[in-house]
PDB file of N, CA, C, O and CB in Angstrom:
ATOM      1  N   MET A   1     163.207  96.125  77.530  1.00  0.00           N
ATOM      2  CA  MET A   1     162.290  96.088  78.650  1.00  0.00           C
ATOM      3  C   MET A   1     160.985  95.394  78.253  1.00  0.00           C
ATOM      4  O   MET A   1     160.423  94.615  79.023  1.00  0.00           O
ATOM      5  CB  MET A   1     162.013  97.505  79.158  1.00  0.00           C
ATOM      6  N   GLN A   2     160.514  95.692  77.039  1.00  0.00           N
ATOM      7  CA  GLN A   2     159.274  95.080  76.576  1.00  0.00           C
ATOM      8  C   GLN A   2     159.412  93.566  76.452  1.00  0.00           C
ATOM      9  O   GLN A   2     158.462  92.833  76.728  1.00  0.00           O
ATOM     10  CB  GLN A   2     158.860  95.677  75.238  1.00  0.00           C
ATOM     11  N   THR A   3     160.584  93.095  76.040  1.00  0.00           N
ATOM     12  CA  THR A   3     160.766  91.637  75.911  1.00  0.00           C
ATOM     13  C   THR A   3     160.753  90.970  77.278  1.00  0.00           C
ATOM     14  O   THR A   3     160.228  89.866  77.423  1.00  0.00           O
ATOM     15  CB  THR A   3     162.090  91.314  75.181  1.00  0.00           C
ATOM     16  N   ARG A   4     161.315  91.619  78.269  1.00  0.00           N
ATOM     17  CA  ARG A   4     161.288  91.060  79.627  1.00  0.00           C
ATOM     18  C   ARG A   4     159.857  90.972  80.146  1.00  0.00           C
ATOM     19  O   ARG A   4     159.451  89.956  80.712  1.00  0.00           O
ATOM     20  CB  ARG A   4     162.146  91.913  80.582  1.00  0.00           C
ATOM     21  N   ILE A   5     159.114  92.026  79.952  1.00  0.00           N
ATOM     22  CA  ILE A   5     157.713  92.039  80.398  1.00  0.00           C
ATOM     23  C   ILE A   5     156.919  90.979  79.641  1.00  0.00           C
ATOM     24  O   ILE A   5     156.068  90.312  80.229  1.00  0.00           O
ATOM     25  CB  ILE A   5     157.077  93.443  80.189  1.00  0.00           C
ATOM     26  N   ALA A   6     157.178  90.818  78.379  1.00  0.00           N
ATOM     27  CA  ALA A   6     156.466  89.805  77.574  1.00  0.00           C
ATOM     28  C   ALA A   6     156.780  88.402  78.091  1.00  0.00           C
ATOM     29  O   ALA A   6     155.887  87.559  78.179  1.00  0.00           O
ATOM     30  CB  ALA A   6     156.855  89.922  76.070  1.00  0.00           C
ATOM     31  N   ARG A   7     158.057  88.146  78.435  1.00  0.00           N
ATOM     32  CA  ARG A   7     158.420  86.832  78.998  1.00  0.00           C
ATOM     33  C   ARG A   7     157.727  86.588  80.336  1.00  0.00           C
ATOM     34  O   ARG A   7     157.218  85.497  80.591  1.00  0.00           O
ATOM     35  CB  ARG A   7     159.946  86.727  79.175  1.00  0.00           C
ATOM     36  N   ILE A   8     157.712  87.596  81.173  1.00  0.00           N
ATOM     37  CA  ILE A   8     157.053  87.458  82.480  1.00  0.00           C
ATOM     38  C   ILE A   8     155.562  87.213  82.294  1.00  0.00           C
ATOM     39  O   ILE A   8     154.981  86.376  82.985  1.00  0.00           O
ATOM     40  CB  ILE A   8     157.283  88.719  83.348  1.00  0.00           C
ATOM     41  N   GLU A   9     154.938  87.931  81.370  1.00  0.00           N
ATOM     42  CA  GLU A   9     153.504  87.744  81.140  1.00  0.00           C
ATOM     43  C   GLU A   9     153.194  86.363  80.581  1.00  0.00           C
ATOM     44  O   GLU A   9     152.099  85.850  80.814  1.00  0.00           O
ATOM     45  CB  GLU A   9     152.980  88.810  80.191  1.00  0.00           C
ATOM     46  N   THR A  10     154.105  85.750  79.862  1.00  0.00           N
ATOM     47  CA  THR A  10     153.861  84.380  79.373  1.00  0.00           C
ATOM     48  C   THR A  10     154.038  83.359  80.482  1.00  0.00           C
ATOM     49  O   THR A  10     153.429  82.290  80.432  1.00  0.00           O
ATOM     50  CB  THR A  10     154.804  84.046  78.209  1.00  0.00           C
ATOM     51  N   ILE A  11     154.848  83.656  81.473  1.00  0.00           N
ATOM     52  CA  ILE A  11     155.086  82.728  82.589  1.00  0.00           C
ATOM     53  C   ILE A  11     153.962  82.795  83.621  1.00  0.00           C
ATOM     54  O   ILE A  11     153.632  81.773  84.223  1.00  0.00           O
ATOM     55  CB  ILE A  11     156.431  83.038  83.264  1.00  0.00           C
ATOM     56  N   ILE A  12     153.373  83.950  83.839  1.00  0.00           N
ATOM     57  CA  ILE A  12     152.381  84.158  84.899  1.00  0.00           C
ATOM     58  C   ILE A  12     151.239  83.142  84.881  1.00  0.00           C
ATOM     59  O   ILE A  12     150.895  82.649  85.955  1.00  0.00           O
ATOM     60  CB  ILE A  12     151.808  85.542  84.785  1.00  0.00           C
ATOM     61  N   PRO A  13     150.627  82.790  83.760  1.00  0.00           N
ATOM     62  CA  PRO A  13     149.523  81.821  83.809  1.00  0.00           C
ATOM     63  C   PRO A  13     149.927  80.422  84.290  1.00  0.00           C
ATOM     64  O   PRO A  13     149.090  79.664  84.779  1.00  0.00           O
ATOM     65  CB  PRO A  13     148.908  81.707  82.449  1.00  0.00           C
ATOM     66  N   SER A  14     151.212  80.086  84.148  1.00  0.00           N
ATOM     67  CA  SER A  14     151.633  78.747  84.561  1.00  0.00           C
ATOM     68  C   SER A  14     152.072  78.676  86.027  1.00  0.00           C
ATOM     69  O   SER A  14     152.361  77.590  86.530  1.00  0.00           O
ATOM     70  CB  SER A  14     152.762  78.278  83.679  1.00  0.00           C
ATOM     71  N   LEU A  15     152.124  79.799  86.706  1.00  0.00           N
ATOM     72  CA  LEU A  15     152.505  79.795  88.114  1.00  0.00           C
ATOM     73  C   LEU A  15     151.378  79.224  88.974  1.00  0.00           C
ATOM     74  O   LEU A  15     150.201  79.336  88.633  1.00  0.00           O
ATOM     75  CB  LEU A  15     152.864  81.217  88.580  1.00  0.00           C
ATOM     76  N   ALA A  16     151.757  78.617  90.082  1.00  0.00           N
ATOM     77  CA  ALA A  16     150.776  78.016  90.977  1.00  0.00           C
ATOM     78  C   ALA A  16     150.063  79.097  91.788  1.00  0.00           C
ATOM     79  O   ALA A  16     150.653  80.104  92.180  1.00  0.00           O
ATOM     80  CB  ALA A  16     151.453  76.999  91.916  1.00  0.00           C
ATOM     81  N   LYS A  17     148.785  78.853  92.021  1.00  0.00           N
ATOM     82  CA  LYS A  17     147.987  79.765  92.838  1.00  0.00           C
ATOM     83  C   LYS A  17     147.939  79.241  94.269  1.00  0.00           C
ATOM     84  O   LYS A  17     148.327  78.103  94.529  1.00  0.00           O
ATOM     85  CB  LYS A  17     146.552  79.923  92.260  1.00  0.00           C
ATOM     86  N   ARG A  18     147.473  80.053  95.177  1.00  0.00           N
ATOM     87  CA  ARG A  18     147.376  79.646  96.580  1.00  0.00           C
ATOM     88  C   ARG A  18     146.505  78.414  96.748  1.00  0.00           C
ATOM     89  O   ARG A  18     146.819  77.533  97.549  1.00  0.00           O
ATOM     90  CB  ARG A  18     146.825  80.782  97.424  1.00  0.00           C
ATOM     91  N   GLU A  19     145.410  78.346  95.996  1.00  0.00           N
ATOM     92  CA  GLU A  19     144.510  77.188  96.089  1.00  0.00           C
ATOM     93  C   GLU A  19     145.226  75.915  95.637  1.00  0.00           C
ATOM     94  O   GLU A  19     145.059  74.845  96.224  1.00  0.00           O
ATOM     95  CB  GLU A  19     143.238  77.416  95.235  1.00  0.00           C
ATOM     96  N   ASP A  20     146.037  76.059  94.568  1.00  0.00           N
ATOM     97  CA  ASP A  20     146.794  74.904  94.087  1.00  0.00           C
ATOM     98  C   ASP A  20     147.782  74.424  95.150  1.00  0.00           C
ATOM     99  O   ASP A  20     147.919  73.225  95.394  1.00  0.00           O
ATOM    100  CB  ASP A  20     147.541  75.253  92.786  1.00  0.00           C
ATOM    101  N   LEU A  21     148.460  75.377  95.773  1.00  0.00           N
ATOM    102  CA  LEU A  21     149.435  75.026  96.808  1.00  0.00           C
ATOM    103  C   LEU A  21     148.751  74.413  98.029  1.00  0.00           C
ATOM    104  O   LEU A  21     149.274  73.468  98.618  1.00  0.00           O
ATOM    105  CB  LEU A  21     150.239  76.263  97.223  1.00  0.00           C
ATOM    106  N   ALA A  22     147.600  74.935  98.412  1.00  0.00           N
ATOM    107  CA  ALA A  22     146.870  74.381  99.557  1.00  0.00           C
ATOM    108  C   ALA A  22     146.413  72.958  99.258  1.00  0.00           C
ATOM    109  O   ALA A  22     146.489  72.082 100.120  1.00  0.00           O
ATOM    110  CB  ALA A  22     145.657  75.267  99.911  1.00  0.00           C
ATOM    111  N   HIS A  23     145.942  72.732  98.044  1.00  0.00           N
ATOM    112  CA  HIS A  23     145.521  71.384  97.646  1.00  0.00           C
ATOM    113  C   HIS A  23     146.714  70.426  97.669  1.00  0.00           C
ATOM    114  O   HIS A  23     146.597  69.297  98.144  1.00  0.00           O
ATOM    115  CB  HIS A  23     144.876  71.407  96.235  1.00  0.00           C
ATOM    116  N   LEU A  24     147.847  70.873  97.162  1.00  0.00           N
ATOM    117  CA  LEU A  24     149.055  70.053  97.153  1.00  0.00           C
ATOM    118  C   LEU A  24     149.530  69.757  98.571  1.00  0.00           C
ATOM    119  O   LEU A  24     149.969  68.646  98.865  1.00  0.00           O
ATOM    120  CB  LEU A  24     150.163  70.748  96.364  1.00  0.00           C
ATOM    121  N   GLU A  25     149.440  70.753  99.444  1.00  0.00           N
ATOM    122  CA  GLU A  25     149.845  70.562 100.835  1.00  0.00           C
ATOM    123  C   GLU A  25     148.963  69.522 101.521  1.00  0.00           C
ATOM    124  O   GLU A  25     149.457  68.684 102.276  1.00  0.00           O
ATOM    125  CB  GLU A  25     149.786  71.893 101.598  1.00  0.00           C
ATOM    126  N   GLY A  26     147.664  69.576 101.257  1.00  0.00           N
ATOM    127  CA  GLY A  26     146.758  68.583 101.837  1.00  0.00           C
ATOM    128  C   GLY A  26     147.077  67.173 101.361  1.00  0.00           C
ATOM    129  O   GLY A  26     147.060  66.227 102.148  1.00  0.00           O
ATOM    130  N   ARG A  27     147.368  67.036 100.072  1.00  0.00           N
ATOM    131  CA  ARG A  27     147.725  65.716  99.538  1.00  0.00           C
ATOM    132  C   ARG A  27     149.028  65.209 100.142  1.00  0.00           C
ATOM    133  O   ARG A  27     149.158  64.024 100.451  1.00  0.00           O
ATOM    134  CB  ARG A  27     147.847  65.771  98.011  1.00  0.00           C
ATOM    135  N   MET A  28     149.997  66.119 100.311  1.00  0.00           N
ATOM    136  CA  MET A  28     151.287  65.721 100.880  1.00  0.00           C
ATOM    137  C   MET A  28     151.132  65.308 102.352  1.00  0.00           C
ATOM    138  O   MET A  28     151.755  64.344 102.797  1.00  0.00           O
ATOM    139  CB  MET A  28     152.308  66.876 100.753  1.00  0.00           C
ATOM    140  N   ARG A  29     150.309  66.033 103.093  1.00  0.00           N
ATOM    141  CA  ARG A  29     150.083  65.655 104.498  1.00  0.00           C
ATOM    142  C   ARG A  29     149.457  64.274 104.594  1.00  0.00           C
ATOM    143  O   ARG A  29     149.832  63.481 105.458  1.00  0.00           O
ATOM    144  CB  ARG A  29     149.184  66.686 105.201  1.00  0.00           C
ATOM    145  N   GLY A  30     148.506  63.980 103.715  1.00  0.00           N
ATOM    146  CA  GLY A  30     147.885  62.657 103.697  1.00  0.00           C
ATOM    147  C   GLY A  30     148.891  61.569 103.372  1.00  0.00           C
ATOM    148  O   GLY A  30     148.874  60.498 103.978  1.00  0.00           O
ATOM    149  N   ALA A  31     149.764  61.840 102.420  1.00  0.00           N
ATOM    150  CA  ALA A  31     150.783  60.861 102.041  1.00  0.00           C
ATOM    151  C   ALA A  31     151.773  60.639 103.177  1.00  0.00           C
ATOM    152  O   ALA A  31     152.175  59.506 103.439  1.00  0.00           O
ATOM    153  CB  ALA A  31     151.524  61.318 100.779  1.00  0.00           C
ATOM    154  N   ILE A  32     152.165  61.709 103.849  1.00  0.00           N
ATOM    155  CA  ILE A  32     153.112  61.595 104.959  1.00  0.00           C
ATOM    156  C   ILE A  32     152.494  60.810 106.106  1.00  0.00           C
ATOM    157  O   ILE A  32     153.163  59.971 106.709  1.00  0.00           O
ATOM    158  CB  ILE A  32     153.552  62.987 105.443  1.00  0.00           C
ATOM    159  N   GLN A  33     151.229  61.069 106.415  1.00  0.00           N
ATOM    160  CA  GLN A  33     150.560  60.326 107.485  1.00  0.00           C
ATOM    161  C   GLN A  33     150.462  58.851 107.133  1.00  0.00           C
ATOM    162  O   GLN A  33     150.609  57.997 108.008  1.00  0.00           O
ATOM    163  CB  GLN A  33     149.162  60.901 107.749  1.00  0.00           C
ATOM    164  N   SER A  34     150.217  58.543 105.880  1.00  0.00           N
ATOM    165  CA  SER A  34     150.151  57.151 105.445  1.00  0.00           C
ATOM    166  C   SER A  34     151.500  56.465 105.617  1.00  0.00           C
ATOM    167  O   SER A  34     151.569  55.328 106.084  1.00  0.00           O
ATOM    168  CB  SER A  34     149.697  57.068 103.983  1.00  0.00           C
ATOM    169  N   VAL A  35     152.566  57.154 105.242  1.00  0.00           N
ATOM    170  CA  VAL A  35     153.906  56.589 105.380  1.00  0.00           C
ATOM    171  C   VAL A  35     154.260  56.405 106.854  1.00  0.00           C
ATOM    172  O   VAL A  35     154.838  55.386 107.232  1.00  0.00           O
ATOM    173  CB  VAL A  35     154.947  57.491 104.690  1.00  0.00           C
ATOM    174  N   GLU A  36     153.917  57.381 107.682  1.00  0.00           N
ATOM    175  CA  GLU A  36     154.193  57.278 109.119  1.00  0.00           C
ATOM    176  C   GLU A  36     153.461  56.088 109.726  1.00  0.00           C
ATOM    177  O   GLU A  36     154.029  55.350 110.531  1.00  0.00           O
ATOM    178  CB  GLU A  36     153.784  58.573 109.843  1.00  0.00           C
ATOM    179  N   SER A  37     152.218  55.905 109.346  1.00  0.00           N
ATOM    180  CA  SER A  37     151.423  54.796 109.866  1.00  0.00           C
ATOM    181  C   SER A  37     152.033  53.454 109.458  1.00  0.00           C
ATOM    182  O   SER A  37     152.177  52.553 110.284  1.00  0.00           O
ATOM    183  CB  SER A  37     149.971  54.896 109.367  1.00  0.00           C
ATOM    184  N   THR A  38     152.386  53.330 108.192  1.00  0.00           N
ATOM    185  CA  THR A  38     152.988  52.096 107.698  1.00  0.00           C
ATOM    186  C   THR A  38     154.322  51.838 108.380  1.00  0.00           C
ATOM    187  O   THR A  38     154.607  50.703 108.763  1.00  0.00           O
ATOM    188  CB  THR A  38     153.175  52.158 106.179  1.00  0.00           C
ATOM    189  N   LEU A  39     155.143  52.868 108.539  1.00  0.00           N
ATOM    190  CA  LEU A  39     156.440  52.724 109.195  1.00  0.00           C
ATOM    191  C   LEU A  39     156.262  52.277 110.640  1.00  0.00           C
ATOM    192  O   LEU A  39     156.992  51.405 111.112  1.00  0.00           O
ATOM    193  CB  LEU A  39     157.222  54.044 109.140  1.00  0.00           C
ATOM    194  N   HIS A  40     155.303  52.861 111.343  1.00  0.00           N
ATOM    195  CA  HIS A  40     155.052  52.477 112.731  1.00  0.00           C
ATOM    196  C   HIS A  40     154.649  51.003 112.822  1.00  0.00           C
ATOM    197  O   HIS A  40     155.136  50.283 113.693  1.00  0.00           O
ATOM    198  CB  HIS A  40     153.954  53.369 113.346  1.00  0.00           C
ATOM    199  N   GLN A  41     153.774  50.554 111.937  1.00  0.00           N
ATOM    200  CA  GLN A  41     153.346  49.154 111.942  1.00  0.00           C
ATOM    201  C   GLN A  41     154.514  48.220 111.664  1.00  0.00           C
ATOM    202  O   GLN A  41     154.655  47.190 112.324  1.00  0.00           O
ATOM    203  CB  GLN A  41     152.242  48.930 110.910  1.00  0.00           C
ATOM    204  N   GLU A  42     155.343  48.566 110.703  1.00  0.00           N
ATOM    205  CA  GLU A  42     156.484  47.717 110.348  1.00  0.00           C
ATOM    206  C   GLU A  42     157.507  47.661 111.481  1.00  0.00           C
ATOM    207  O   GLU A  42     158.041  46.594 111.783  1.00  0.00           O
ATOM    208  CB  GLU A  42     157.151  48.229 109.065  1.00  0.00           C
ATOM    209  N   LEU A  43     157.781  48.805 112.107  1.00  0.00           N
ATOM    210  CA  LEU A  43     158.729  48.808 113.220  1.00  0.00           C
ATOM    211  C   LEU A  43     158.209  47.987 114.396  1.00  0.00           C
ATOM    212  O   LEU A  43     158.979  47.285 115.052  1.00  0.00           O
ATOM    213  CB  LEU A  43     159.014  50.239 113.670  1.00  0.00           C
ATOM    214  N   THR A  44     156.910  48.070 114.664  1.00  0.00           N
ATOM    215  CA  THR A  44     156.321  47.289 115.744  1.00  0.00           C
ATOM    216  C   THR A  44     156.435  45.792 115.454  1.00  0.00           C
ATOM    217  O   THR A  44     156.792  45.010 116.336  1.00  0.00           O
ATOM    218  CB  THR A  44     154.850  47.683 115.947  1.00  0.00           C
ATOM    219  N   SER A  45     156.134  45.399 114.224  1.00  0.00           N
ATOM    220  CA  SER A  45     156.218  43.974 113.897  1.00  0.00           C
ATOM    221  C   SER A  45     157.660  43.479 113.952  1.00  0.00           C
ATOM    222  O   SER A  45     157.902  42.353 114.389  1.00  0.00           O
ATOM    223  CB  SER A  45     155.627  43.711 112.509  1.00  0.00           C
ATOM    224  N   GLN A  46     158.620  44.292 113.520  1.00  0.00           N
ATOM    225  CA  GLN A  46     160.023  43.885 113.584  1.00  0.00           C
ATOM    226  C   GLN A  46     160.503  43.802 115.031  1.00  0.00           C
ATOM    227  O   GLN A  46     161.293  42.922 115.372  1.00  0.00           O
ATOM    228  CB  GLN A  46     160.901  44.863 112.791  1.00  0.00           C
ATOM    229  N   THR A  47     160.034  44.705 115.877  1.00  0.00           N
ATOM    230  CA  THR A  47     160.419  44.666 117.290  1.00  0.00           C
ATOM    231  C   THR A  47     159.945  43.376 117.933  1.00  0.00           C
ATOM    232  O   THR A  47     160.704  42.725 118.650  1.00  0.00           O
ATOM    233  CB  THR A  47     159.848  45.875 118.044  1.00  0.00           C
ATOM    234  N   TRP A  48     158.690  42.997 117.684  1.00  0.00           N
ATOM    235  CA  TRP A  48     158.178  41.776 118.273  1.00  0.00           C
ATOM    236  C   TRP A  48     158.858  40.541 117.687  1.00  0.00           C
ATOM    237  O   TRP A  48     159.006  39.538 118.385  1.00  0.00           O
ATOM    238  CB  TRP A  48     156.678  41.691 118.072  1.00  0.00           C
ATOM    239  N   LEU A  49     159.271  40.590 116.434  1.00  0.00           N
ATOM    240  CA  LEU A  49     160.006  39.476 115.843  1.00  0.00           C
ATOM    241  C   LEU A  49     161.350  39.307 116.542  1.00  0.00           C
ATOM    242  O   LEU A  49     161.763  38.181 116.823  1.00  0.00           O
ATOM    243  CB  LEU A  49     160.209  39.698 114.331  1.00  0.00           C
ATOM    244  N   ILE A  50     162.035  40.409 116.824  1.00  0.00           N
ATOM    245  CA  ILE A  50     163.312  40.347 117.532  1.00  0.00           C
ATOM    246  C   ILE A  50     163.109  39.817 118.945  1.00  0.00           C
ATOM    247  O   ILE A  50     163.903  39.002 119.416  1.00  0.00           O
ATOM    248  CB  ILE A  50     163.981  41.734 117.571  1.00  0.00           C
ATOM    249  N   VAL A  51     162.061  40.263 119.629  1.00  0.00           N
ATOM    250  CA  VAL A  51     161.780  39.795 120.986  1.00  0.00           C
ATOM    251  C   VAL A  51     161.523  38.287 120.980  1.00  0.00           C
ATOM    252  O   VAL A  51     161.999  37.576 121.866  1.00  0.00           O
ATOM    253  CB  VAL A  51     160.567  40.548 121.582  1.00  0.00           C
ATOM    254  N   LYS A  52     160.782  37.799 120.000  1.00  0.00           N
ATOM    255  CA  LYS A  52     160.521  36.357 119.906  1.00  0.00           C
ATOM    256  C   LYS A  52     161.805  35.574 119.686  1.00  0.00           C
ATOM    257  O   LYS A  52     162.022  34.548 120.331  1.00  0.00           O
ATOM    258  CB  LYS A  52     159.536  36.065 118.772  1.00  0.00           C
ATOM    259  N   TRP A  53     162.657  36.046 118.784  1.00  0.00           N
ATOM    260  CA  TRP A  53     163.902  35.343 118.505  1.00  0.00           C
ATOM    261  C   TRP A  53     164.817  35.312 119.734  1.00  0.00           C
ATOM    262  O   TRP A  53     165.384  34.270 120.060  1.00  0.00           O
ATOM    263  CB  TRP A  53     164.623  36.000 117.329  1.00  0.00           C
ATOM    264  N   VAL A  54     164.957  36.434 120.402  1.00  0.00           N
ATOM    265  CA  VAL A  54     165.831  36.490 121.583  1.00  0.00           C
ATOM    266  C   VAL A  54     165.273  35.615 122.696  1.00  0.00           C
ATOM    267  O   VAL A  54     166.032  34.927 123.379  1.00  0.00           O
ATOM    268  CB  VAL A  54     165.989  37.945 122.080  1.00  0.00           C
ATOM    269  N   SER A  55     163.959  35.633 122.888  1.00  0.00           N
ATOM    270  CA  SER A  55     163.342  34.786 123.913  1.00  0.00           C
ATOM    271  C   SER A  55     163.565  33.312 123.594  1.00  0.00           C
ATOM    272  O   SER A  55     163.919  32.527 124.473  1.00  0.00           O
ATOM    273  CB  SER A  55     161.834  35.084 124.028  1.00  0.00           C
ATOM    274  N   GLY A  56     163.357  32.942 122.341  1.00  0.00           N
ATOM    275  CA  GLY A  56     163.579  31.556 121.942  1.00  0.00           C
ATOM    276  C   GLY A  56     165.027  31.140 122.123  1.00  0.00           C
ATOM    277  O   GLY A  56     165.309  30.025 122.561  1.00  0.00           O
ATOM    278  N   LEU A  57     165.933  32.025 121.790  1.00  0.00           N
ATOM    279  CA  LEU A  57     167.353  31.726 121.950  1.00  0.00           C
ATOM    280  C   LEU A  57     167.720  31.549 123.413  1.00  0.00           C
ATOM    281  O   LEU A  57     168.471  30.636 123.757  1.00  0.00           O
ATOM    282  CB  LEU A  57     168.199  32.828 121.333  1.00  0.00           C
ATOM    283  N   LEU A  58     167.198  32.414 124.282  1.00  0.00           N
ATOM    284  CA  LEU A  58     167.485  32.291 125.714  1.00  0.00           C
ATOM    285  C   LEU A  58     166.873  31.030 126.297  1.00  0.00           C
ATOM    286  O   LEU A  58     167.502  30.355 127.112  1.00  0.00           O
ATOM    287  CB  LEU A  58     166.968  33.512 126.467  1.00  0.00           C
ATOM    288  N   ILE A  59     165.653  30.705 125.891  1.00  0.00           N
ATOM    289  CA  ILE A  59     165.004  29.498 126.391  1.00  0.00           C
ATOM    290  C   ILE A  59     165.774  28.261 125.954  1.00  0.00           C
ATOM    291  O   ILE A  59     165.838  27.273 126.685  1.00  0.00           O
ATOM    292  CB  ILE A  59     163.552  29.421 125.903  1.00  0.00           C
ATOM    293  N   THR A  60     166.356  28.315 124.766  1.00  0.00           N
ATOM    294  CA  THR A  60     167.117  27.179 124.261  1.00  0.00           C
ATOM    295  C   THR A  60     168.486  27.073 124.924  1.00  0.00           C
ATOM    296  O   THR A  60     168.918  25.976 125.279  1.00  0.00           O
ATOM    297  CB  THR A  60     167.279  27.287 122.757  1.00  0.00           C
ATOM    298  N   LEU A  61     169.167  28.193 125.093  1.00  0.00           N
ATOM    299  CA  LEU A  61     170.544  28.158 125.592  1.00  0.00           C
ATOM    300  C   LEU A  61     170.677  28.184 127.107  1.00  0.00           C
ATOM    301  O   LEU A  61     171.680  27.713 127.642  1.00  0.00           O
ATOM    302  CB  LEU A  61     171.292  29.301 125.034  1.00  0.00           C
ATOM    303  N   LEU A  62     169.699  28.717 127.799  1.00  0.00           N
ATOM    304  CA  LEU A  62     169.819  28.857 129.257  1.00  0.00           C
ATOM    305  C   LEU A  62     169.998  27.521 129.970  1.00  0.00           C
ATOM    306  O   LEU A  62     170.862  27.438 130.842  1.00  0.00           O
ATOM    307  CB  LEU A  62     168.598  29.556 129.808  1.00  0.00           C
ATOM    308  N   PRO A  63     169.236  26.466 129.657  1.00  0.00           N
ATOM    309  CA  PRO A  63     169.480  25.184 130.333  1.00  0.00           C
ATOM    310  C   PRO A  63     170.874  24.626 130.053  1.00  0.00           C
ATOM    311  O   PRO A  63     171.492  24.033 130.937  1.00  0.00           O
ATOM    312  CB  PRO A  63     168.435  24.169 129.907  1.00  0.00           C
ATOM    313  N   SER A  64     171.372  24.813 128.830  1.00  0.00           N
ATOM    314  CA  SER A  64     172.711  24.339 128.505  1.00  0.00           C
ATOM    315  C   SER A  64     173.760  25.099 129.304  1.00  0.00           C
ATOM    316  O   SER A  64     174.721  24.505 129.793  1.00  0.00           O
ATOM    317  CB  SER A  64     172.981  24.482 127.006  1.00  0.00           C
ATOM    318  N   LEU A  65     173.583  26.400 129.438  1.00  0.00           N
ATOM    319  CA  LEU A  65     174.528  27.186 130.217  1.00  0.00           C
ATOM    320  C   LEU A  65     174.491  26.813 131.699  1.00  0.00           C
ATOM    321  O   LEU A  65     175.530  26.763 132.358  1.00  0.00           O
ATOM    322  CB  LEU A  65     174.235  28.668 130.048  1.00  0.00           C
ATOM    323  N   MET A  66     173.303  26.553 132.212  1.00  0.00           N
ATOM    324  CA  MET A  66     173.180  26.128 133.613  1.00  0.00           C
ATOM    325  C   MET A  66     173.850  24.774 133.820  1.00  0.00           C
ATOM    326  O   MET A  66     174.555  24.572 134.809  1.00  0.00           O
ATOM    327  CB  MET A  66     171.694  26.058 134.034  1.00  0.00           C
ATOM    328  N   ALA A  67     173.632  23.851 132.895  1.00  0.00           N
ATOM    329  CA  ALA A  67     174.249  22.531 133.004  1.00  0.00           C
ATOM    330  C   ALA A  67     175.764  22.636 132.942  1.00  0.00           C
ATOM    331  O   ALA A  67     176.457  21.951 133.693  1.00  0.00           O
ATOM    332  CB  ALA A  67     173.739  21.605 131.896  1.00  0.00           C
ATOM    333  N   ALA A  68     176.287  23.474 132.069  1.00  0.00           N
ATOM    334  CA  ALA A  68     177.729  23.653 131.974  1.00  0.00           C
ATOM    335  C   ALA A  68     178.285  24.268 133.251  1.00  0.00           C
ATOM    336  O   ALA A  68     179.365  23.887 133.702  1.00  0.00           O
ATOM    337  CB  ALA A  68     178.081  24.526 130.771  1.00  0.00           C
ATOM    338  N   THR A  69     177.567  25.205 133.830  1.00  0.00           N
ATOM    339  CA  THR A  69     178.007  25.835 135.076  1.00  0.00           C
ATOM    340  C   THR A  69     178.031  24.822 136.210  1.00  0.00           C
ATOM    341  O   THR A  69     178.984  24.784 136.989  1.00  0.00           O
ATOM    342  CB  THR A  69     177.091  27.014 135.440  1.00  0.00           C
ATOM    343  N   VAL A  70     176.999  24.008 136.308  1.00  0.00           N
ATOM    344  CA  VAL A  70     176.950  22.985 137.357  1.00  0.00           C
ATOM    345  C   VAL A  70     178.079  21.978 137.159  1.00  0.00           C
ATOM    346  O   VAL A  70     178.734  21.599 138.130  1.00  0.00           O
ATOM    347  CB  VAL A  70     175.577  22.264 137.359  1.00  0.00           C
ATOM    348  N   TYR A  71     178.317  21.545 135.947  1.00  0.00           N
ATOM    349  CA  TYR A  71     179.387  20.576 135.662  1.00  0.00           C
ATOM    350  C   TYR A  71     180.739  21.171 136.042  1.00  0.00           C
ATOM    351  O   TYR A  71     181.556  20.496 136.669  1.00  0.00           O
ATOM    352  CB  TYR A  71     179.379  20.166 134.161  1.00  0.00           C
ATOM    353  N   ILE A  72     180.984  22.426 135.671  1.00  0.00           N
ATOM    354  CA  ILE A  72     182.276  23.043 135.968  1.00  0.00           C
ATOM    355  C   ILE A  72     182.464  23.178 137.469  1.00  0.00           C
ATOM    356  O   ILE A  72     183.552  22.893 137.970  1.00  0.00           O
ATOM    357  CB  ILE A  72     182.393  24.417 135.292  1.00  0.00           C
ATOM    358  N   THR A  73     181.447  23.600 138.201  1.00  0.00           N
ATOM    359  CA  THR A  73     181.609  23.813 139.651  1.00  0.00           C
ATOM    360  C   THR A  73     181.736  22.502 140.403  1.00  0.00           C
ATOM    361  O   THR A  73     182.433  22.453 141.417  1.00  0.00           O
ATOM    362  CB  THR A  73     180.432  24.606 140.208  1.00  0.00           C
ATOM    363  N   ARG A  74     181.092  21.442 139.948  1.00  0.00           N
ATOM    364  CA  ARG A  74     181.167  20.157 140.662  1.00  0.00           C
ATOM    365  C   ARG A  74     182.415  19.347 140.325  1.00  0.00           C
ATOM    366  O   ARG A  74     183.088  18.841 141.224  1.00  0.00           O
ATOM    367  CB  ARG A  74     179.946  19.331 140.350  1.00  0.00           C
ATOM    368  N   TYR A  75     182.721  19.225 139.067  1.00  0.00           N
ATOM    369  CA  TYR A  75     183.733  18.256 138.660  1.00  0.00           C
ATOM    370  C   TYR A  75     185.081  18.854 138.296  1.00  0.00           C
ATOM    371  O   TYR A  75     186.061  18.113 138.214  1.00  0.00           O
ATOM    372  CB  TYR A  75     183.231  17.487 137.512  1.00  0.00           C
ATOM    373  N   LEU A  76     185.173  20.106 138.084  1.00  0.00           N
ATOM    374  CA  LEU A  76     186.449  20.686 137.713  1.00  0.00           C
ATOM    375  C   LEU A  76     187.084  21.476 138.852  1.00  0.00           C
ATOM    376  O   LEU A  76     188.143  22.070 138.654  1.00  0.00           O
ATOM    377  CB  LEU A  76     186.276  21.572 136.514  1.00  0.00           C
ATOM    378  N   ASN A  77     186.502  21.503 139.989  1.00  0.00           N
ATOM    379  CA  ASN A  77     187.060  22.197 141.141  1.00  0.00           C
ATOM    380  C   ASN A  77     187.830  21.289 142.018  1.00  0.00           C
ATOM    381  O   ASN A  77     188.367  21.722 143.037  1.00  0.00           O
ATOM    382  CB  ASN A  77     185.997  22.851 141.929  1.00  0.00           C
TER     383      ASN A  77
END
């Protein structure tokens, strides 16, 4: 029994205190908010990049598709 108590008493000083945990929680919240902010910015920039590419593709292909439709309806009917 004495050896168990001695082991526990040697471990007690290395355990975290409430203040330590509160400080760690504050640091973790700050890190999470930073990651969320960065993720939001990156997702927004990727969304607008996709919108630009799709718009450019439609602007490029739409006249060709219209011309093909007109050609098919006029000359192949």
